[in-house]
All heavy atoms as an XYZ file, in Angstrom:
811
protein
N      -9.557    -11.725     -0.907
C      -8.122    -11.880     -0.769
C      -7.497    -11.775     -2.153
O      -8.124    -12.090     -3.142
C      -7.787    -13.228     -0.150
C      -8.297    -13.429      1.269
S      -7.376    -12.522      2.500
C      -5.926    -13.513      2.634
N      -6.242    -11.335     -2.156
C      -5.503    -11.238     -3.404
C      -4.128    -11.860     -3.226
O      -3.543    -11.794     -2.139
C      -5.350     -9.787     -3.836
C      -6.669     -9.138     -4.229
C      -6.470     -7.766     -4.811
O      -5.507     -7.509     -5.511
N      -7.406     -6.871     -4.518
N      -3.634    -12.428     -4.291
C      -2.272    -12.918     -4.316
C      -1.421    -11.884     -5.022
O      -1.746    -11.460     -6.138
C      -2.174    -14.264     -5.064
O      -2.900    -15.241     -4.326
C      -0.728    -14.723     -5.182
N      -0.368    -11.455     -4.363
C       0.599    -10.544     -4.973
C       1.727    -11.398     -5.526
O       2.313    -12.208     -4.806
C       1.141     -9.539     -3.939
C       0.009     -8.636     -3.467
C       2.292     -8.736     -4.524
C       0.392     -7.706     -2.360
N       2.011    -11.219     -6.794
C       3.117    -11.940     -7.424
C       4.257    -10.944     -7.587
O       4.112     -9.903     -8.234
C       2.688    -12.540     -8.774
C       1.507    -13.488     -8.541
C       3.864    -13.254     -9.440
C       0.776    -13.891     -9.782
N       5.368    -11.263     -6.937
C       6.506    -10.339     -6.874
C       7.776    -11.168     -6.875
O       7.942    -12.061     -6.038
C       6.399     -9.501     -5.594
C       7.503     -8.509     -5.384
C       7.412     -7.223     -5.901
C       8.641     -8.843     -4.657
C       8.416     -6.300     -5.698
C       9.660     -7.925     -4.444
C       9.541     -6.658     -4.975
O      10.537     -5.747     -4.781
N       8.664    -10.893     -7.797
C       9.936    -11.601     -7.835
C       9.793    -13.100     -8.024
O      10.611    -13.861     -7.524
N       8.727    -13.517     -8.712
C       8.535    -14.936     -8.964
C       7.857    -15.708     -7.846
O       7.594    -16.896     -7.981
N       7.569    -15.048     -6.729
C       6.878    -15.698     -5.611
C       5.482    -15.115     -5.458
O       5.195    -14.008     -5.911
C       7.662    -15.517     -4.304
C       8.937    -16.348     -4.272
O       8.917    -17.486     -4.767
O       9.946    -15.845     -3.755
N       4.606    -15.848     -4.780
C       3.228    -15.414     -4.565
C       2.992    -15.184     -3.078
O       3.419    -15.977     -2.236
C       2.264    -16.460     -5.099
N       2.288    -14.086     -2.766
C       2.017    -13.687     -1.385
C       0.539    -13.379     -1.250
O       0.016    -12.508     -1.949
C       2.837    -12.449     -1.014
C       4.313    -12.634     -1.222
C       4.907    -12.345     -2.452
C       5.120    -13.122     -0.204
C       6.268    -12.529     -2.645
C       6.487    -13.304     -0.400
C       7.044    -13.004     -1.625
O       8.394    -13.187     -1.823
N      -0.156    -14.055     -0.342
C      -1.584    -13.875     -0.130
C      -1.816    -12.793      0.917
O      -1.273    -12.866      2.028
C      -2.201    -15.197      0.336
C      -3.721    -15.255      0.442
C      -4.378    -15.041     -0.918
C      -4.146    -16.593      1.032
N      -2.612    -11.790      0.563
C      -2.916    -10.710      1.498
C      -4.330    -10.201      1.239
O      -5.011    -10.649      0.316
C      -1.877     -9.574      1.410
O      -2.010     -8.725      2.559
C      -2.012     -8.755      0.148
N      -4.769     -9.247      2.044
C      -6.116     -8.697      1.927
C      -6.267     -7.778      0.724
O      -5.300     -7.211      0.222
N      -7.511     -7.630      0.265
C      -7.807     -6.792     -0.898
C      -7.338     -5.356     -0.714
O      -6.666     -4.807     -1.590
C      -9.315     -6.782     -1.179
C      -9.832     -8.111     -1.686
O      -9.041     -8.907     -2.225
O     -11.050     -8.351     -1.545
N      -7.714     -4.728      0.402
C      -7.350     -3.332      0.620
C      -5.835     -3.155      0.729
O      -5.285     -2.167      0.248
C      -8.030     -2.778      1.879
C      -9.528     -2.607      1.702
O     -10.009     -2.606      0.548
O     -10.222     -2.467      2.730
N      -5.180     -4.109      1.358
C      -3.726     -4.043      1.508
C      -3.055     -4.128      0.139
O      -2.174     -3.326     -0.191
C      -3.213     -5.157      2.443
C      -3.778     -4.966      3.857
C      -1.685     -5.196      2.461
C      -3.590     -6.166      4.780
N      -3.492     -5.091     -0.678
C      -2.919     -5.244     -2.017
C      -3.155     -3.999     -2.866
O      -2.231     -3.510     -3.528
C      -3.514     -6.472     -2.705
N      -4.380     -3.469     -2.826
C      -4.690     -2.280     -3.615
C      -3.840     -1.086     -3.177
O      -3.334     -0.327     -4.012
C      -6.171     -1.932     -3.497
C      -7.072     -2.962     -4.180
O      -6.568     -3.763     -5.002
O      -8.284     -2.959     -3.875
N      -3.680     -0.912     -1.864
C      -2.882      0.213     -1.351
C      -1.412      0.048     -1.721
O      -0.731      1.029     -2.064
C      -3.050      0.336      0.166
N      -0.887     -1.175     -1.665
C       0.500     -1.432     -2.040
C       0.726     -1.096     -3.513
O       1.704     -0.432     -3.866
C       0.867     -2.889     -1.760
C       2.293     -3.289     -2.138
C       3.300     -2.626     -1.203
C       2.454     -4.801     -2.113
N      -0.181     -1.545     -4.383
C      -0.039     -1.268     -5.810
C      -0.122      0.228     -6.109
O       0.652      0.747     -6.918
C      -1.099     -2.027     -6.609
C      -0.928     -3.540     -6.680
C      -2.131     -4.180     -7.347
C       0.349     -3.915     -7.390
N      -1.037      0.922     -5.461
C      -1.166      2.360     -5.691
C       0.095      3.097     -5.248
O       0.567      4.003     -5.945
C      -2.392      2.904     -4.949
N       0.642      2.707     -4.118
C       1.864      3.347     -3.630
C       3.033      3.042     -4.571
O       3.818      3.925     -4.910
C       2.162      2.887     -2.207
C       3.288      3.621     -1.525
C       3.447      5.001     -1.648
C       4.197      2.941     -0.727
C       4.478      5.675     -1.010
C       5.225      3.602     -0.082
C       5.362      4.969     -0.223
O       6.396      5.630      0.410
N       3.127      1.816     -5.039
C       4.179      1.450     -5.982
C       4.089      2.241     -7.269
O       5.099      2.689     -7.820
N       2.865      2.437     -7.775
C       2.671      3.232     -8.982
C       3.122      4.677     -8.766
O       3.846      5.241     -9.579
C       1.201      3.207     -9.413
C       0.927      4.050    -10.666
C      -0.548      4.325    -10.869
N      -1.271      4.695     -9.675
C      -1.224      5.897     -9.088
N      -0.469      6.851     -9.571
N      -1.935      6.142     -8.002
N       2.717      5.254     -7.636
C       3.091      6.641     -7.340
C       4.609      6.785     -7.207
O       5.200      7.731     -7.736
C       2.393      7.116     -6.066
N       5.244      5.846     -6.517
C       6.700      5.896     -6.367
C       7.396      5.750     -7.721
O       8.384      6.428     -7.998
C       7.185      4.800     -5.416
C       6.878      5.006     -3.946
C       7.198      3.737     -3.162
C       7.645      6.191     -3.386
N       6.871      4.859     -8.557
C       7.456      4.653     -9.880
C       7.423      5.909    -10.721
O       8.394      6.216    -11.430
N       6.325      6.654    -10.637
C       6.209      7.899    -11.394
C       7.208      8.953    -10.915
O       7.607      9.814    -11.680
C       4.785      8.432    -11.316
C       3.794      7.592    -12.096
C       2.365      8.041    -11.943
O       2.097      9.029    -11.215
O       1.492      7.397    -12.544
N       7.600      8.865     -9.656
C       8.552      9.826     -9.084
C       9.981      9.289     -9.085
O      10.877      9.926     -8.541
C       8.136     10.180     -7.652
C       6.857     10.965     -7.577
C       6.964     12.319     -8.241
O       7.955     13.031     -8.002
O       6.048     12.659     -9.026
N      10.187      8.120     -9.676
C      11.495      7.455     -9.745
C      12.096      7.340     -8.335
O      13.237      7.711     -8.083
C      12.449      8.164    -10.729
C      13.655      7.298    -11.016
C      11.746      8.531    -12.023
N      11.269      6.835     -7.419
C      11.678      6.599     -6.039
C      11.362      5.160     -5.675
O      10.482      4.551     -6.259
C      10.911      7.510     -5.074
C      11.274      8.945     -5.132
C      10.451      9.805     -4.175
N      10.222      9.195     -2.878
C       9.229      9.551     -2.063
N       8.381     10.494     -2.416
N       9.081      8.973     -0.891
N      12.052      4.653     -4.696
C      11.776      3.309     -4.190
C      11.685      3.361     -2.672
O      12.332      4.190     -2.034
C      12.869      2.341     -4.623
N      10.875      2.500     -2.118
C      10.702      2.408     -0.674
C      10.523      0.949     -0.279
O      10.061      0.127     -1.072
C       9.481      3.202     -0.202
C       9.576      4.695     -0.396
C      10.563      5.387      0.516
O      10.896      4.826      1.588
O      11.001      6.490      0.169
N      10.828      0.657      0.958
C      10.613     -0.658      1.535
C       9.288     -0.628      2.285
O       9.059      0.262      3.111
C      11.754     -1.001      2.495
C      11.760     -2.393      3.098
C      11.933     -3.437      2.008
C      12.875     -2.507      4.112
N       8.408     -1.570      1.987
C       7.085     -1.620      2.602
C       6.871     -3.016      3.186
O       7.143     -4.017      2.528
C       5.975     -1.320      1.565
C       4.603     -1.430      2.196
C       6.174      0.056      0.955
N       6.370     -3.070      4.413
C       6.053     -4.337      5.076
C       4.543     -4.504      5.118
O       3.830     -3.578      5.513
C       6.605     -4.346      6.499
C       8.104     -4.271      6.567
C       8.626     -4.333      7.991
O       7.868     -4.695      8.909
O       9.805     -4.008      8.184
N       4.081     -5.690      4.719
C       2.647     -5.982      4.773
C       2.443     -7.383      5.353
O       3.327     -8.235      5.252
C       1.968     -5.889      3.387
C       2.491     -6.972      2.442
C       2.126     -4.499      2.784
C       1.657     -7.141      1.191
N       1.272     -7.636      5.941
C       0.975     -8.985      6.417
C       0.577     -9.881      5.249
O      -0.154     -9.456      4.347
C      -0.202     -8.771      7.377
C      -0.876     -7.537      6.881
C       0.211     -6.677      6.291
N       1.074    -11.120      5.271
C       0.716    -12.114      4.260
C       0.412    -13.433      4.959
O       0.921    -13.698      6.053
C       1.833    -12.304      3.203
C       2.074    -11.022      2.418
C       3.118    -12.782      3.833
N      -0.433    -14.246      4.321
C      -0.781    -15.541      4.886
C       0.052    -16.624      4.214
O       0.110    -16.710      2.989
C      -2.267    -15.828      4.701
C      -2.653    -17.191      5.275
C      -4.139    -17.416      5.388
N      -4.657    -16.546      6.436
C      -5.666    -15.689      6.253
N      -6.248    -15.576      5.099
N      -6.092    -14.946      7.249
N       0.682    -17.437      5.041
C       1.472    -18.575      4.571
C       0.538    -19.728      4.204
O      -0.616    -19.758      4.640
C       2.421    -19.038      5.688
C       3.492    -18.014      6.041
C       4.577    -17.956      5.000
O       5.361    -18.919      4.896
O       4.630    -16.948      4.276
N       1.015    -20.709      3.434
C       0.165    -21.858      3.072
C      -0.397    -22.612      4.279
O      -1.489    -23.165      4.207
C       1.110    -22.757      2.259
C       2.110    -21.804      1.671
C       2.299    -20.738      2.729
N       0.317    -22.590      5.423
C      -0.177    -23.287      6.618
C      -1.166    -22.443      7.420
O      -1.631    -22.856      8.475
C       0.987    -23.723      7.504
C       1.759    -22.563      8.124
O       1.401    -21.377      7.896
O       2.739    -22.836      8.847
N      -1.488    -21.236      6.930
C      -2.447    -20.362      7.600
C      -1.827    -19.322      8.506
O      -2.508    -18.408      8.959
N      -0.537    -19.436      8.805
C       0.137    -18.457      9.658
C       0.206    -17.110      8.943
O       0.365    -17.049      7.719
C       1.541    -18.941     10.008
N       0.086    -16.043      9.713
C       0.221    -14.699      9.160
C       1.601    -14.175      9.551
O       1.953    -14.166     10.730
C      -0.891    -13.760      9.680
C      -0.682    -12.339      9.174
C      -2.263    -14.281      9.263
N       2.373    -13.775      8.543
C       3.722    -13.261      8.745
C       3.847    -11.928      8.015
O       2.968    -11.533      7.255
C       4.798    -14.255      8.243
C       4.718    -15.572      9.003
C       4.669    -14.497      6.751
N       4.949    -11.252      8.252
C       5.220     -9.988      7.577
C       6.167    -10.224      6.412
O       7.178    -10.911      6.560
C       5.853     -8.982      8.563
O       4.924     -8.753      9.629
C       6.158     -7.663      7.882
N       5.821     -9.658      5.267
C       6.691     -9.720      4.091
C       7.137     -8.304      3.756
O       6.355     -7.357      3.880
C       5.964    -10.335      2.907
N       8.387     -8.163      3.363
C       8.936     -6.863      2.984
C       9.067     -6.800      1.475
O       9.605     -7.722      0.853
C      10.305     -6.657      3.624
C      10.259     -6.613      5.129
C      11.640     -6.443      5.711
C      11.577     -6.478      7.234
N      12.899     -6.348      7.827
N       8.583     -5.706      0.903
C       8.642     -5.489     -0.537
C       9.403     -4.202     -0.817
O       9.115     -3.168     -0.213
C       7.235     -5.350     -1.135
C       6.410     -6.595     -1.025
C       5.688     -6.869      0.124
C       6.365     -7.491     -2.067
C       4.921     -8.013      0.227
C       5.606     -8.650     -1.977
C       4.883     -8.915     -0.829
N      10.338     -4.266     -1.744
C      11.000     -3.062     -2.244
C      10.214     -2.646     -3.474
O      10.209     -3.356     -4.484
C      12.458     -3.342     -2.602
C      13.225     -2.144     -3.162
C      13.289     -1.008     -2.141
C      14.620     -2.564     -3.586
N       9.504     -1.522     -3.360
C       8.667     -1.083     -4.473
C       9.160      0.244     -5.006
O       9.682      1.076     -4.273
C       7.179     -1.002     -4.083
C       6.958     -0.030     -2.930
C       6.627     -2.373     -3.734
C       5.502      0.234     -2.636
N       9.004      0.420     -6.293
C       9.442      1.640     -6.945
C       9.391      1.486     -8.447
O       8.654      0.656     -8.981
N      10.231      2.261     -9.163
C      10.126      2.290    -10.621
C      10.437      0.963    -11.312
O       9.925      0.697    -12.385
C      11.127      3.371    -11.032
C      11.998      3.594     -9.865
C      11.234      3.173     -8.653
N      11.247      0.130    -10.721
C      11.600     -1.141    -11.367
C      10.737     -2.307    -10.889
O      10.902     -3.425    -11.359
C      13.076     -1.455    -11.108
N       9.816     -2.053     -9.979
C       8.983     -3.128     -9.427
C       8.013     -3.661    -10.463
O       7.386     -2.904    -11.185
C       8.179     -2.614     -8.228
O       9.030     -2.213     -7.204
N       7.917     -4.950    -10.505
C       6.923     -5.609    -11.348
C       6.044     -6.435    -10.424
O       6.405     -7.539    -10.016
C       7.603     -6.467    -12.400
C       8.405     -5.652    -13.377
C       9.031     -6.497    -14.463
O       8.844     -7.708    -14.518
N       9.778     -5.857    -15.331
N       4.911     -5.850    -10.058
C       3.999     -6.473     -9.105
C       2.669     -6.738     -9.801
O       2.151     -5.873    -10.504
C       3.752     -5.557     -7.884
C       5.053     -5.223     -7.181
C       2.778     -6.204     -6.913
C       4.896     -4.200     -6.076
N       2.130     -7.917     -9.571
C       0.813     -8.280    -10.087
C      -0.025     -8.714     -8.896
O       0.451     -9.435     -8.024
C       0.923     -9.442    -11.101
C      -0.453     -9.910    -11.543
C       1.770     -9.036    -12.292
N      -1.281     -8.273     -8.857
C      -2.215     -8.737     -7.830
C      -3.339     -9.484     -8.526
O      -3.881     -9.017     -9.526
C      -2.754     -7.570     -7.024
N      -3.674    -10.639     -7.987
C      -4.680    -11.497     -8.597
C      -5.686    -11.918     -7.534
O      -5.308    -12.298     -6.428
C      -3.938    -12.682     -9.205
C      -4.746    -13.831     -9.656
C      -3.886    -14.822    -10.429
C      -3.324    -15.876     -9.534
N      -2.792    -17.024    -10.276
N      -6.974    -11.824     -7.872
C      -8.061    -12.196     -6.959
C      -7.981    -13.676     -6.604
O      -7.784    -14.528     -7.461
C      -9.405    -11.905     -7.633
C     -10.590    -12.142     -6.749
C     -10.957    -10.923     -5.939
O     -10.521     -9.823     -6.279
O     -11.670    -11.103     -4.952
N      -8.130    -13.969     -5.314
C      -8.151    -15.348     -4.824
C      -9.462    -15.552     -4.073
O      -9.574    -15.172     -2.910
C      -6.967    -15.609     -3.890
C      -5.625    -15.561     -4.579
S      -5.429    -16.764     -5.879
C      -5.466    -18.276     -4.968
N     -10.471    -16.146     -4.717
C     -11.786    -16.253     -4.082
C     -11.809    -17.092     -2.809
O     -12.567    -16.805     -1.900
C     -12.660    -16.883     -5.172
C     -11.710    -17.489     -6.141
C     -10.420    -16.734     -6.030
N     -10.968    -18.088     -2.694
C     -10.983    -18.946     -1.507
C      -9.670    -18.848     -0.751
O      -9.042    -19.851     -0.424
C     -11.251    -20.403     -1.909
C     -12.654    -20.586     -2.468
O     -13.562    -19.902     -1.983
O     -12.808    -21.397     -3.392
N      -9.249    -17.628     -0.448
C      -7.977    -17.432      0.235
C      -8.076    -17.458      1.746
O      -7.120    -17.156      2.436
N      -9.237    -17.806      2.268
C      -9.409    -17.818      3.714
C      -9.947    -16.494      4.207
O     -10.315    -15.628      3.421
N      -9.982    -16.314      5.528
C     -10.480    -15.061      6.096
C      -9.656    -13.869      5.605
O      -8.435    -13.963      5.465
C     -10.303    -15.244      7.602
C     -10.139    -16.716      7.816
C      -9.561    -17.263      6.550
N     -10.347    -12.785      5.314
C      -9.703    -11.576      4.787
C      -8.653    -11.050      5.767
O      -8.926    -10.903      6.958
C     -10.767    -10.497      4.548
C     -10.249     -9.234      3.926
C      -9.934     -9.373      2.442
O     -10.363    -10.346      1.803
O      -9.251     -8.482      1.930
N      -7.452    -10.800      5.261
C      -6.425    -10.139      6.072
C      -6.717     -8.644      6.050
O      -6.874     -8.061      4.978
C      -5.025    -10.366      5.487
C      -4.333    -11.664      5.853
C      -2.994    -11.758      5.148
C      -4.126    -11.771      7.340
N      -6.794     -8.049      7.220
C      -7.089     -6.627      7.307
C      -6.075     -5.945      8.201
O      -5.647     -6.511      9.213
C      -8.494     -6.404      7.851
C      -9.577     -6.950      6.941
C     -10.971     -6.750      7.497
O     -11.097     -6.412      8.695
O     -11.930     -6.934      6.737
N      -5.694     -4.741      7.807
C      -4.818     -3.892      8.617
C      -5.148     -2.453      8.252
O      -4.463     -1.826      7.445
C      -3.345     -4.216      8.350
C      -2.412     -3.523      9.327
O      -2.800     -2.474      9.891
O      -1.294     -4.020      9.524
N      -6.263     -1.931      8.809
C      -6.718     -0.592      8.445
C      -5.657      0.493      8.659
O      -5.567      1.430      7.859
C      -7.931     -0.350      9.347
C      -8.389     -1.711      9.736
C      -7.160     -2.568      9.768
N      -4.855      0.370      9.710
C      -3.813      1.368      9.957
C      -2.770      1.358      8.848
O      -2.335      2.417      8.383
C      -3.155      1.137     11.312
C      -4.060      1.450     12.486
C      -3.401      1.148     13.824
O      -2.169      1.003     13.883
O      -4.149      1.067     14.817
N      -2.355      0.180      8.410
C      -1.396      0.071      7.317
C      -1.983      0.643      6.031
O      -1.315      1.403      5.324
C      -0.999     -1.392      7.101
C      -0.176     -1.686      5.838
C       1.173     -1.003      5.902
C      -0.040     -3.184      5.645
N      -3.220      0.290      5.728
C      -3.872      0.787      4.510
C      -3.948      2.307      4.546
O      -3.621      2.978      3.563
C      -5.262      0.144      4.324
C      -6.033      0.812      3.192
C      -5.121     -1.355      4.067
N      -4.357      2.878      5.676
C      -4.418      4.340      5.807
C      -3.034      4.959      5.619
O      -2.892      5.983      4.949
C      -4.986      4.754      7.168
C      -6.481      4.531      7.263
O      -7.139      4.328      6.213
O      -7.000      4.543      8.399
N      -2.014      4.336      6.214
C      -0.649      4.869      6.085
C      -0.178      4.809      4.635
O       0.391      5.785      4.119
C       0.312      4.116      6.999
C       1.703      4.771      7.042
C       2.611      4.164      8.087
N       3.127      2.893      7.618
C       2.922      1.713      8.196
N       2.213      1.634      9.302
N       3.424      0.606      7.702
N      -0.426      3.704      3.944
C      -0.022      3.601      2.538
C      -0.776      4.606      1.674
O      -0.184      5.221      0.772
C      -0.244      2.175      2.019
C       0.717      1.114      2.542
C       0.292     -0.276      2.065
C       2.150      1.414      2.124
N      -2.050      4.795      1.941
C      -2.827      5.787      1.173
C      -2.316      7.201      1.430
O      -2.232      8.015      0.514
C      -4.307      5.669      1.513
C      -4.935      4.416      0.935
C      -6.381      4.276      1.306
N      -6.947      3.068      0.698
C      -8.052      2.487      1.121
N      -8.727      2.988      2.143
N      -8.492      1.401      0.515
N      -1.958      7.488      2.675
C      -1.395      8.802      3.003
C      -0.054      8.991      2.303
O       0.222     10.061      1.745
C      -1.238      8.955      4.529
O      -2.535      8.882      5.136
C      -0.579     10.280      4.893
N       0.792      7.967      2.333
C       2.086      8.043      1.644
C       1.883      8.228      0.142
O       2.607      9.007     -0.497
C       2.910      6.789      1.919
C       3.455      6.644      3.337
C       3.989      5.226      3.564
C       4.535      7.681      3.607
N       0.907      7.550     -0.419
C       0.620      7.678     -1.853
C       0.206      9.097     -2.185
O       0.718      9.697     -3.142
C      -0.486      6.684     -2.280
O      -0.042      5.360     -1.994
C      -0.810      6.818     -3.758
N      -0.712      9.661     -1.396
C      -1.134     11.051     -1.626
C       0.037     12.008     -1.492
O       0.150     12.975     -2.242
C      -2.252     11.438     -0.654
C      -3.598     10.875     -1.028
C      -4.718     11.474     -0.193
N      -4.556     11.265      1.233
C      -4.984     10.204      1.906
N      -5.622      9.257      1.278
N      -4.802     10.098      3.195
N       0.938     11.735     -0.540
C       2.106     12.591     -0.342
C       3.044     12.571     -1.533
O       3.653     13.587     -1.869
N       3.150     11.427     -2.189
C       3.996     11.325     -3.379
C       3.307     11.988     -4.564
O       3.927     12.709     -5.343
C       4.324      9.849     -3.703
C       5.035      9.722     -5.041
C       5.178      9.234     -2.597
N       2.000     11.735     -4.705
C       1.254     12.269     -5.850
C       1.050     13.774     -5.761
O       1.096     14.466     -6.777
C      -0.112     11.590     -5.942
C      -0.045     10.135     -6.308
C      -1.392      9.453     -6.276
O      -2.313      9.919     -5.560
O      -1.526      8.437     -6.960
N       0.824     14.280     -4.574
C       0.523     15.698     -4.385
C       1.193     16.206     -3.129
O       0.543     16.358     -2.090
C      -0.988     15.911     -4.253
O      -1.671     15.395     -5.347
N       2.499     16.457     -3.178
C       3.156     16.979     -1.974
C       2.469     18.272     -1.534
O       2.108     19.099     -2.361
C       4.585     17.253     -2.426
C       4.751     16.510     -3.704
C       3.387     16.349     -4.302
N       2.256     18.389     -0.240
C       1.551     19.562      0.274
C       2.382     20.277      1.314
O       3.285     19.712      1.918
C       0.217     19.154      0.934
O       0.501     18.286      2.033
C      -0.699     18.460     -0.054
N       2.026     21.513      1.516
C       2.622     22.289      2.590
C       1.786     22.119      3.839
O       0.869     21.307      3.904
N       2.103     22.875      4.833
C       1.362     22.815      6.093
C      -0.037     23.370      5.918
O      -0.296     24.196      5.046
C       2.102     23.611      7.163
N      -0.946     22.921      6.763
C      -2.294     23.452      6.741
C      -2.278     24.868      7.293
O      -1.438     25.228      8.114
C      -3.222     22.587      7.583
C      -3.457     21.220      6.969
C      -4.477     20.426      7.763
O      -4.751     20.716      8.921
N      -5.030     19.415      7.137
N      -3.228     25.653      6.822
C      -3.330     27.046      7.247
C      -4.625     27.209      8.016
O      -5.681     26.772      7.569
C      -3.329     27.984      6.019
C      -3.549     29.413      6.443
C      -2.033     27.840      5.243
N      -4.544     27.824      9.203
C      -5.750     28.094      9.968
C      -6.224     29.511      9.660
O      -5.445     30.459      9.687
C      -5.487     27.933     11.463
C      -5.310     26.486     11.854
C      -5.264     26.297     13.352
O      -5.894     27.096     14.074
O      -4.595     25.351     13.781
N      -7.503     29.627      9.362
C      -8.086     30.920      9.042
C      -8.737     31.492     10.300
O      -8.962     30.782     11.271
C      -9.123     30.756      7.923
C      -8.542     30.084      6.664
S      -7.128     30.943      5.955
C      -7.981     32.222      5.080
N      -9.072     32.744     10.276
C      -9.633     33.406     11.443
C     -10.958     32.803     11.884
O     -11.318     32.894     13.052
C      -9.820     34.889     11.157
C      -8.522     35.623     11.089
C      -8.747     37.093     10.948
N      -7.529     37.671     10.381
C      -7.399     38.910     10.040
N      -8.401     39.744     10.212
N      -6.293     39.351      9.546
N     -11.695     32.204     10.987
C     -12.982     31.624     11.378
C     -12.818     30.216     11.959
O     -13.784     29.473     12.072
C     -13.947     31.615     10.196
C     -13.468     30.716      9.054
O     -12.385     30.112      9.161
O     -14.201     30.629      8.045
N     -11.585     29.864     12.331
C     -11.243     28.568     12.942
C     -11.425     27.383     11.998
O     -11.408     26.240     12.437
C     -12.049     28.327     14.225
C     -11.675     29.320     15.321
O     -10.503     29.726     15.366
O     -12.565     29.688     16.097
N     -11.583     27.645     10.724
C     -11.653     26.571      9.739
C     -10.255     26.278      9.256
O      -9.478     27.179      8.981
C     -12.548     26.982      8.539
O     -13.839     27.319      9.029
C     -12.644     25.852      7.535
N      -9.914     25.006      9.152
C      -8.603     24.612      8.644
C      -8.742     24.247      7.182
O      -9.615     23.471      6.813
C      -8.060     23.393      9.429
O      -7.970     23.751     10.818
C      -6.693     22.980      8.926
N      -7.891     24.825      6.360
C      -7.898     24.560      4.923
C      -6.626     23.849      4.542
O      -5.542     24.261      4.913
C      -8.005     25.871      4.136
C      -9.305     26.600      4.400
C      -9.402     27.526      5.429
C     -10.429     26.347      3.640
C     -10.579     28.178      5.688
C     -11.613     26.997      3.882
C     -11.670     27.925      4.904
O     -12.853     28.555      5.171
N      -6.766     22.766      3.800
C      -5.616     22.028      3.292
C      -5.255     22.632      1.945
O      -6.045     22.598      1.013
C      -5.944     20.548      3.149
C      -4.728     19.719      2.793
O      -3.659     20.272      2.563
O      -4.894     18.495      2.745
N      -4.062     23.203      1.837
C      -3.651     23.875      0.613
C      -3.087     22.917     -0.414
O      -2.630     23.337     -1.463
C      -2.624     24.966      0.931
C      -3.142     26.053      1.871
C      -2.056     27.055      2.167
C      -4.334     26.751      1.249
N      -3.083     21.634     -0.129
C      -2.549     20.656     -1.075
C      -3.597     20.235     -1.979
O      -3.831     19.821     -2.936
Protein backbone atom coordinates (compact mmCIF):
# COMPACT_ATOMS: atom_id res chain seq x y z
CA UNK A 1 0.00 0.00 0.00
CA UNK A 2 1.06 3.57 -0.57
CA UNK A 3 -0.01 6.86 0.89
CA UNK A 4 -0.50 9.62 -1.65
CA UNK A 5 0.14 13.06 -0.22
CA UNK A 6 -1.76 15.68 -2.20
CA UNK A 7 -2.82 19.15 -1.16
CA UNK A 8 -1.67 18.59 2.40
CA UNK A 9 -3.83 15.49 2.92
CA UNK A 10 -2.89 11.80 2.86
CA UNK A 11 -4.75 9.12 0.89
CA UNK A 12 -4.08 5.38 1.27
CA UNK A 13 -4.34 3.33 -1.92
CA UNK A 14 -2.82 0.31 -3.66
CA UNK A 15 0.72 0.22 -5.04
CA UNK A 16 -0.28 -0.23 -8.69
CA UNK A 17 -2.94 2.47 -8.44
CA UNK A 18 -0.50 4.97 -6.91
CA UNK A 19 2.19 4.17 -9.48
CA UNK A 20 -0.27 4.54 -12.38
CA UNK A 21 -1.59 7.85 -11.00
CA UNK A 22 1.93 9.27 -10.66
CA UNK A 23 2.93 8.16 -14.15
CA UNK A 24 -0.18 9.72 -15.66
CA UNK A 25 0.40 12.94 -13.73
CA UNK A 26 3.98 13.11 -14.99
CA UNK A 27 2.88 12.56 -18.59
CA UNK A 28 0.16 15.21 -18.32
CA UNK A 29 2.60 17.66 -16.75
CA UNK A 30 5.01 17.27 -19.65
CA UNK A 31 2.16 18.09 -22.06
CA UNK A 32 0.92 21.02 -19.92
CA UNK A 33 -2.48 19.33 -19.53
CA UNK A 34 -4.60 18.57 -16.51
CA UNK A 35 -7.22 15.89 -15.93
CA UNK A 36 -9.53 14.78 -13.15
CA UNK A 37 -8.85 11.21 -11.99
CA UNK A 38 -10.87 9.14 -9.50
CA UNK A 39 -9.18 6.39 -7.52
CA UNK A 40 -10.21 4.19 -4.59
CA UNK A 41 -8.71 5.12 -1.21
CA UNK A 42 -9.02 3.59 2.24
CA UNK A 43 -10.32 5.77 5.06
CA UNK A 44 -8.89 5.46 8.61
CA UNK A 45 -11.97 3.42 9.64
CA UNK A 46 -11.25 0.90 6.85
CA UNK A 47 -14.00 2.05 4.47
CA UNK A 48 -13.05 2.29 0.81
CA UNK A 49 -14.20 5.49 -0.90
CA UNK A 50 -13.45 7.30 -4.14
CA UNK A 51 -11.15 10.31 -4.13
CA UNK A 52 -10.88 12.74 -7.03
CA UNK A 53 -7.51 14.23 -7.95
CA UNK A 54 -6.85 17.07 -10.37
CA UNK A 55 -3.49 16.12 -11.83
CA UNK A 56 -1.34 17.97 -14.31
CA UNK A 57 1.56 20.39 -14.58
CA UNK A 58 0.96 22.12 -11.24
CA UNK A 59 0.29 18.93 -9.26
CA UNK A 60 2.58 18.17 -6.38
CA UNK A 61 1.97 14.54 -5.51
CA UNK A 62 4.11 12.32 -3.30
CA UNK A 63 3.60 8.58 -2.83
CA UNK A 64 5.06 6.90 0.22
CA UNK A 65 5.22 3.17 1.04
CA UNK A 66 2.96 2.09 3.91
CA UNK A 67 3.99 -1.40 5.07
CA UNK A 68 0.98 -1.94 7.34
CA UNK A 69 -1.77 -0.25 5.35
CA UNK A 70 -4.10 -3.23 5.46
CA UNK A 71 -5.20 -5.41 2.55
CA UNK A 72 -3.93 -4.16 -0.81
CA UNK A 73 -6.43 -2.01 -2.70
CA UNK A 74 -6.64 -3.29 -6.25
CA UNK A 75 -8.47 -2.04 -9.33
CA UNK A 76 -6.88 -3.68 -12.39
CA UNK A 77 -9.32 -1.97 -14.78
CA UNK A 78 -8.44 1.47 -13.42
CA UNK A 79 -4.71 0.73 -13.55
CA UNK A 80 -5.02 -0.48 -17.17
CA UNK A 81 -7.04 2.63 -18.08
CA UNK A 82 -4.50 4.98 -16.47
CA UNK A 83 -1.61 3.19 -18.20
CA UNK A 84 -3.43 3.44 -21.53
CA UNK A 85 -4.10 7.15 -20.95
CA UNK A 86 -0.44 7.65 -20.04
CA UNK A 87 0.74 5.94 -23.23
CA UNK A 88 -1.73 8.06 -25.21
CA UNK A 89 -0.25 11.25 -23.78
CA UNK A 90 3.36 10.10 -24.16
CA UNK A 91 2.99 8.65 -27.65
CA UNK A 92 -0.19 9.69 -29.46
CA UNK A 93 -0.93 7.11 -32.12
CA UNK A 94 -3.03 6.81 -35.20
CA UNK A 95 -5.33 3.95 -36.01
CA UNK A 96 -3.98 0.45 -36.37
CA UNK A 97 -3.36 -0.79 -39.88
CA UNK A 98 -4.34 -4.27 -41.01
CA UNK A 99 -1.97 -5.89 -43.47
CA UNK A 100 -2.89 -8.49 -46.06
CA UNK A 101 -1.45 -11.31 -43.98
CA UNK A 102 -4.10 -10.52 -41.31
CA UNK A 103 -1.46 -9.22 -38.91
CA UNK A 104 -2.32 -5.99 -37.14
CA UNK A 105 0.51 -3.51 -36.71
CA UNK A 106 0.40 -0.66 -34.23
CA UNK A 107 2.00 2.34 -35.93
CA UNK A 108 2.41 4.22 -32.65
